[in-house]
TORKOL-4160 file (C-alpha; in steps of 0.2 Angstrom, whole numbers, padded with zeros to 4 digits, m for minus):
229
<pt num="1" X="m0020" Y="0010" Z="m0019"/>
<pt num="2" X="m0007" Y="0001" Z="m0011"/>
<pt num="3" X="0008" Y="m0006" Z="m0022"/>
<pt num="4" X="0021" Y="m0018" Z="m0016"/>
<pt num="5" X="0038" Y="m0016" Z="m0026"/>
<pt num="6" X="0050" Y="m0030" Z="m0024"/>
<pt num="7" X="0066" Y="m0023" Z="m0032"/>
<pt num="8" X="0085" Y="m0024" Z="m0026"/>
<pt num="9" X="0091" Y="m0011" Z="m0038"/>
<pt num="10" X="0092" Y="0006" Z="m0029"/>
<pt num="11" X="0091" Y="0016" Z="m0044"/>
<pt num="12" X="0076" Y="0008" Z="m0052"/>
<pt num="13" X="0067" Y="0007" Z="m0035"/>
<pt num="14" X="0069" Y="0025" Z="m0032"/>
<pt num="15" X="0063" Y="0029" Z="m0049"/>
<pt num="16" X="0047" Y="0018" Z="m0046"/>
<pt num="17" X="0043" Y="0025" Z="m0029"/>
<pt num="18" X="0045" Y="0043" Z="m0034"/>
<pt num="19" X="0034" Y="0041" Z="m0050"/>
<pt num="20" X="0021" Y="0030" Z="m0041"/>
<pt num="21" X="0019" Y="0041" Z="m0026"/>
<pt num="22" X="0018" Y="0057" Z="m0037"/>
<pt num="23" X="0003" Y="0048" Z="m0045"/>
<pt num="24" X="m0006" Y="0045" Z="m0028"/>
<pt num="25" X="0000" Y="0027" Z="m0024"/>
<pt num="26" X="0005" Y="0021" Z="m0007"/>
<pt num="27" X="0021" Y="0012" Z="m0010"/>
<pt num="28" X="0030" Y="m0001" Z="0000"/>
<pt num="29" X="0048" Y="m0007" Z="m0005"/>
<pt num="30" X="0055" Y="m0024" Z="m0001"/>
<pt num="31" X="0073" Y="m0027" Z="m0008"/>
<pt num="32" X="0073" Y="m0046" Z="m0006"/>
<pt num="33" X="0060" Y="m0060" Z="m0007"/>
<pt num="34" X="0063" Y="m0064" Z="0011"/>
<pt num="35" X="0057" Y="m0046" Z="0016"/>
<pt num="36" X="0041" Y="m0048" Z="0005"/>
<pt num="37" X="0037" Y="m0064" Z="0013"/>
<pt num="38" X="0037" Y="m0056" Z="0031"/>
<pt num="39" X="0020" Y="m0059" Z="0040"/>
<pt num="40" X="0015" Y="m0041" Z="0040"/>
<pt num="41" X="0017" Y="m0040" Z="0021"/>
<pt num="42" X="0007" Y="m0056" Z="0018"/>
<pt num="43" X="m0008" Y="m0049" Z="0028"/>
<pt num="44" X="m0009" Y="m0033" Z="0017"/>
<pt num="45" X="m0022" Y="m0033" Z="0003"/>
<pt num="46" X="m0011" Y="m0026" Z="m0011"/>
<pt num="47" X="m0019" Y="m0019" Z="m0026"/>
<pt num="48" X="m0004" Y="m0023" Z="m0037"/>
<pt num="49" X="0013" Y="m0031" Z="m0034"/>
<pt num="50" X="0028" Y="m0026" Z="m0045"/>
<pt num="51" X="0041" Y="m0039" Z="m0044"/>
<pt num="52" X="0058" Y="m0040" Z="m0052"/>
<pt num="53" X="0064" Y="m0057" Z="m0058"/>
<pt num="54" X="0082" Y="m0055" Z="m0054"/>
<pt num="55" X="0083" Y="m0054" Z="m0035"/>
<pt num="56" X="0097" Y="m0060" Z="m0023"/>
<pt num="57" X="0093" Y="m0076" Z="m0014"/>
<pt num="58" X="0075" Y="m0082" Z="m0018"/>
<pt num="59" X="0072" Y="m0076" Z="m0036"/>
<pt num="60" X="0057" Y="m0067" Z="m0042"/>
<pt num="61" X="0049" Y="m0083" Z="m0050"/>
<pt num="62" X="0051" Y="m0093" Z="m0034"/>
<pt num="63" X="0044" Y="m0078" Z="m0024"/>
<pt num="64" X="0029" Y="m0078" Z="m0036"/>
<pt num="65" X="0026" Y="m0096" Z="m0033"/>
<pt num="66" X="0027" Y="m0094" Z="m0014"/>
<pt num="67" X="0015" Y="m0080" Z="m0014"/>
<pt num="68" X="0002" Y="m0089" Z="m0024"/>
<pt num="69" X="0005" Y="m0104" Z="m0012"/>
<pt num="70" X="0002" Y="m0093" Z="0002"/>
<pt num="71" X="m0015" Y="m0087" Z="m0006"/>
<pt num="72" X="m0009" Y="m0070" Z="m0010"/>
<pt num="73" X="m0019" Y="m0067" Z="m0026"/>
<pt num="74" X="m0015" Y="m0048" Z="m0029"/>
<pt num="75" X="m0011" Y="m0045" Z="m0047"/>
<pt num="76" X="0008" Y="m0047" Z="m0051"/>
<pt num="77" X="0018" Y="m0037" Z="m0064"/>
<pt num="78" X="0035" Y="m0045" Z="m0067"/>
<pt num="79" X="0050" Y="m0034" Z="m0072"/>
<pt num="80" X="0065" Y="m0042" Z="m0080"/>
<pt num="81" X="0081" Y="m0036" Z="m0090"/>
<pt num="82" X="0079" Y="m0052" Z="m0099"/>
<pt num="83" X="0069" Y="m0052" Z="m0115"/>
<pt num="84" X="0067" Y="m0070" Z="m0118"/>
<pt num="85" X="0051" Y="m0079" Z="m0122"/>
<pt num="86" X="0054" Y="m0093" Z="m0110"/>
<pt num="87" X="0056" Y="m0080" Z="m0095"/>
<pt num="88" X="0039" Y="m0073" Z="m0100"/>
<pt num="89" X="0030" Y="m0090" Z="m0102"/>
<pt num="90" X="0037" Y="m0096" Z="m0085"/>
<pt num="91" X="0032" Y="m0080" Z="m0076"/>
<pt num="92" X="0014" Y="m0081" Z="m0083"/>
<pt num="93" X="0013" Y="m0100" Z="m0080"/>
<pt num="94" X="0017" Y="m0098" Z="m0062"/>
<pt num="95" X="0004" Y="m0084" Z="m0059"/>
<pt num="96" X="0010" Y="m0068" Z="m0065"/>
<pt num="97" X="m0003" Y="m0056" Z="m0073"/>
<pt num="98" X="0009" Y="m0046" Z="m0084"/>
<pt num="99" X="0027" Y="m0044" Z="m0089"/>
<pt num="100" X="0037" Y="m0029" Z="m0093"/>
<pt num="101" X="0055" Y="m0029" Z="m0100"/>
<pt num="102" X="0068" Y="m0016" Z="m0094"/>
<pt num="103" X="0071" Y="m0003" Z="m0099"/>
<pt num="104" X="0054" Y="0004" Z="m0100"/>
<pt num="105" X="0044" Y="0020" Z="m0100"/>
<pt num="106" X="0036" Y="0025" Z="m0084"/>
<pt num="107" X="0020" Y="0029" Z="m0093"/>
<pt num="108" X="0019" Y="0011" Z="m0099"/>
<pt num="109" X="0022" Y="0004" Z="m0082"/>
<pt num="110" X="0009" Y="0016" Z="m0074"/>
<pt num="111" X="m0004" Y="0011" Z="m0088"/>
<pt num="112" X="m0001" Y="m0008" Z="m0085"/>
<pt num="113" X="m0003" Y="m0005" Z="m0066"/>
<pt num="114" X="m0019" Y="0004" Z="m0068"/>
<pt num="115" X="m0026" Y="m0010" Z="m0080"/>
<pt num="116" X="m0021" Y="m0023" Z="m0067"/>
<pt num="117" X="m0030" Y="m0013" Z="m0053"/>
<pt num="118" X="m0046" Y="m0011" Z="m0064"/>
<pt num="119" X="m0046" Y="m0030" Z="m0067"/>
<pt num="120" X="m0045" Y="m0034" Z="m0049"/>
<pt num="121" X="m0059" Y="m0022" Z="m0045"/>
<pt num="122" X="m0070" Y="m0030" Z="m0059"/>
<pt num="123" X="m0066" Y="m0047" Z="m0052"/>
<pt num="124" X="m0071" Y="m0042" Z="m0034"/>
<pt num="125" X="m0087" Y="m0035" Z="m0042"/>
<pt num="126" X="m0088" Y="m0022" Z="m0029"/>
<pt num="127" X="m0103" Y="m0010" Z="m0029"/>
<pt num="128" X="m0098" Y="0009" Z="m0030"/>
<pt num="129" X="m0095" Y="0016" Z="m0013"/>
<pt num="130" X="m0101" Y="0033" Z="m0007"/>
<pt num="131" X="m0086" Y="0045" Z="m0007"/>
<pt num="132" X="m0092" Y="0051" Z="0010"/>
<pt num="133" X="m0086" Y="0041" Z="0025"/>
<pt num="134" X="m0096" Y="0045" Z="0041"/>
<pt num="135" X="m0091" Y="0041" Z="0059"/>
<pt num="136" X="m0103" Y="0050" Z="0069"/>
<pt num="137" X="m0096" Y="0068" Z="0071"/>
<pt num="138" X="m0082" Y="0064" Z="0059"/>
<pt num="139" X="m0085" Y="0064" Z="0040"/>
<pt num="140" X="m0072" Y="0061" Z="0026"/>
<pt num="141" X="m0075" Y="0066" Z="0008"/>
<pt num="142" X="m0063" Y="0054" Z="m0001"/>
<pt num="143" X="m0066" Y="0063" Z="m0018"/>
<pt num="144" X="m0062" Y="0080" Z="m0012"/>
<pt num="145" X="m0049" Y="0074" Z="0001"/>
<pt num="146" X="m0058" Y="0084" Z="0015"/>
<pt num="147" X="m0061" Y="0080" Z="0033"/>
<pt num="148" X="m0075" Y="0088" Z="0044"/>
<pt num="149" X="m0078" Y="0087" Z="0062"/>
<pt num="150" X="m0095" Y="0093" Z="0068"/>
<pt num="151" X="m0097" Y="0101" Z="0051"/>
<pt num="152" X="m0081" Y="0111" Z="0052"/>
<pt num="153" X="m0067" Y="0109" Z="0040"/>
<pt num="154" X="m0052" Y="0101" Z="0047"/>
<pt num="155" X="m0035" Y="0107" Z="0041"/>
<pt num="156" X="m0025" Y="0091" Z="0037"/>
<pt num="157" X="m0008" Y="0090" Z="0028"/>
<pt num="158" X="m0008" Y="0077" Z="0014"/>
<pt num="159" X="0003" Y="0065" Z="0025"/>
<pt num="160" X="m0010" Y="0067" Z="0040"/>
<pt num="161" X="m0024" Y="0063" Z="0027"/>
<pt num="162" X="m0015" Y="0047" Z="0021"/>
<pt num="163" X="m0012" Y="0042" Z="0039"/>
<pt num="164" X="m0030" Y="0044" Z="0043"/>
<pt num="165" X="m0036" Y="0035" Z="0028"/>
<pt num="166" X="m0024" Y="0020" Z="0031"/>
<pt num="167" X="m0031" Y="0019" Z="0049"/>
<pt num="168" X="m0049" Y="0019" Z="0043"/>
<pt num="169" X="m0046" Y="0006" Z="0029"/>
<pt num="170" X="m0040" Y="m0005" Z="0043"/>
<pt num="171" X="m0053" Y="0000" Z="0056"/>
<pt num="172" X="m0055" Y="m0011" Z="0071"/>
<pt num="173" X="m0039" Y="m0019" Z="0067"/>
<pt num="174" X="m0022" Y="m0016" Z="0075"/>
<pt num="175" X="m0009" Y="m0010" Z="0064"/>
<pt num="176" X="0010" Y="m0009" Z="0069"/>
<pt num="177" X="0021" Y="0006" Z="0068"/>
<pt num="178" X="0031" Y="m0003" Z="0054"/>
<pt num="179" X="0015" Y="m0006" Z="0044"/>
<pt num="180" X="0011" Y="0012" Z="0046"/>
<pt num="181" X="0028" Y="0018" Z="0041"/>
<pt num="182" X="0028" Y="0006" Z="0026"/>
<pt num="183" X="0011" Y="0012" Z="0020"/>
<pt num="184" X="0011" Y="0030" Z="0023"/>
<pt num="185" X="0030" Y="0035" Z="0022"/>
<pt num="186" X="0037" Y="0021" Z="0011"/>
<pt num="187" X="0056" Y="0020" Z="0014"/>
<pt num="188" X="0058" Y="0038" Z="0019"/>
<pt num="189" X="0061" Y="0035" Z="0038"/>
<pt num="190" X="0070" Y="0022" Z="0048"/>
<pt num="191" X="0062" Y="0009" Z="0059"/>
<pt num="192" X="0067" Y="0018" Z="0075"/>
<pt num="193" X="0059" Y="0035" Z="0070"/>
<pt num="194" X="0045" Y="0041" Z="0082"/>
<pt num="195" X="0037" Y="0050" Z="0067"/>
<pt num="196" X="0021" Y="0038" Z="0068"/>
<pt num="197" X="0018" Y="0043" Z="0086"/>
<pt num="198" X="0020" Y="0062" Z="0082"/>
<pt num="199" X="0008" Y="0061" Z="0068"/>
<pt num="200" X="m0004" Y="0051" Z="0078"/>
<pt num="201" X="m0004" Y="0065" Z="0091"/>
<pt num="202" X="m0007" Y="0077" Z="0077"/>
<pt num="203" X="m0022" Y="0067" Z="0071"/>
<pt num="204" X="m0030" Y="0065" Z="0088"/>
<pt num="205" X="m0029" Y="0084" Z="0091"/>
<pt num="206" X="m0038" Y="0087" Z="0075"/>
<pt num="207" X="m0051" Y="0073" Z="0072"/>
<pt num="208" X="m0056" Y="0069" Z="0090"/>
<pt num="209" X="m0067" Y="0078" Z="0102"/>
<pt num="210" X="m0069" Y="0077" Z="0121"/>
<pt num="211" X="m0085" Y="0066" Z="0118"/>
<pt num="212" X="m0077" Y="0054" Z="0105"/>
<pt num="213" X="m0060" Y="0046" Z="0103"/>
<pt num="214" X="m0056" Y="0035" Z="0088"/>
<pt num="215" X="m0038" Y="0031" Z="0088"/>
<pt num="216" X="m0033" Y="0019" Z="0101"/>
<pt num="217" X="m0015" Y="0014" Z="0107"/>
<pt num="218" X="m0012" Y="m0004" Z="0107"/>
<pt num="219" X="0003" Y="m0005" Z="0119"/>
<pt num="220" X="0019" Y="m0013" Z="0112"/>
<pt num="221" X="0011" Y="m0015" Z="0095"/>
<pt num="222" X="0004" Y="0000" Z="0087"/>
<pt num="223" X="m0013" Y="0009" Z="0084"/>
<pt num="224" X="m0031" Y="0005" Z="0080"/>
<pt num="225" X="m0045" Y="0016" Z="0073"/>
<pt num="226" X="m0059" Y="0010" Z="0083"/>
<pt num="227" X="m0077" Y="0012" Z="0078"/>
<pt num="228" X="m0093" Y="0001" Z="0080"/>
<pt num="229" X="m0107" Y="0007" Z="0069"/>
């Protein structure tokens, strides 16, 4: 699950990111509404957006309105230090799906995020998917977090597995290094790090064979997991 957190308070955002990542979420942080409205963020199909009302510049309610205007329909959980009924009503009227007042217990936040995610899944009415993804000689067991090449177990680190899954989820579509950094590493690395290229090299050595190459370099942009079934 991919969660977008829009929060300018470093203490709170660090708390959120640590807790969500420990529970298996891929977290991207934006400190301002302007960052959240960048084109690369608008293209991602977020499972849930956690949005603080009190943001510098464009506030949370204005950002919420803009997201809905731009047809971003991901469930939105609003956070606010203000416990006024009017704030809650305004947020819900403009398209928020839930509202949580600071301070809060992380367990409650997690429960609300999971509830919003389930609601989205029910709304999409998706049929259950097989836990096994197959790409000719490459198989991924998404339940067991195991990868096999030609029937042999491939030893991937948790980060390598996250990277592989992100590429596969966006297969046949180019994703930029910045998108990969945000989705797989969150805010751990700066924009100029070559960590993406290093891990792409690791993956290529582990999941590709002489006969079949999956990960393509798109010069000047990023990478693509290319597969035509």
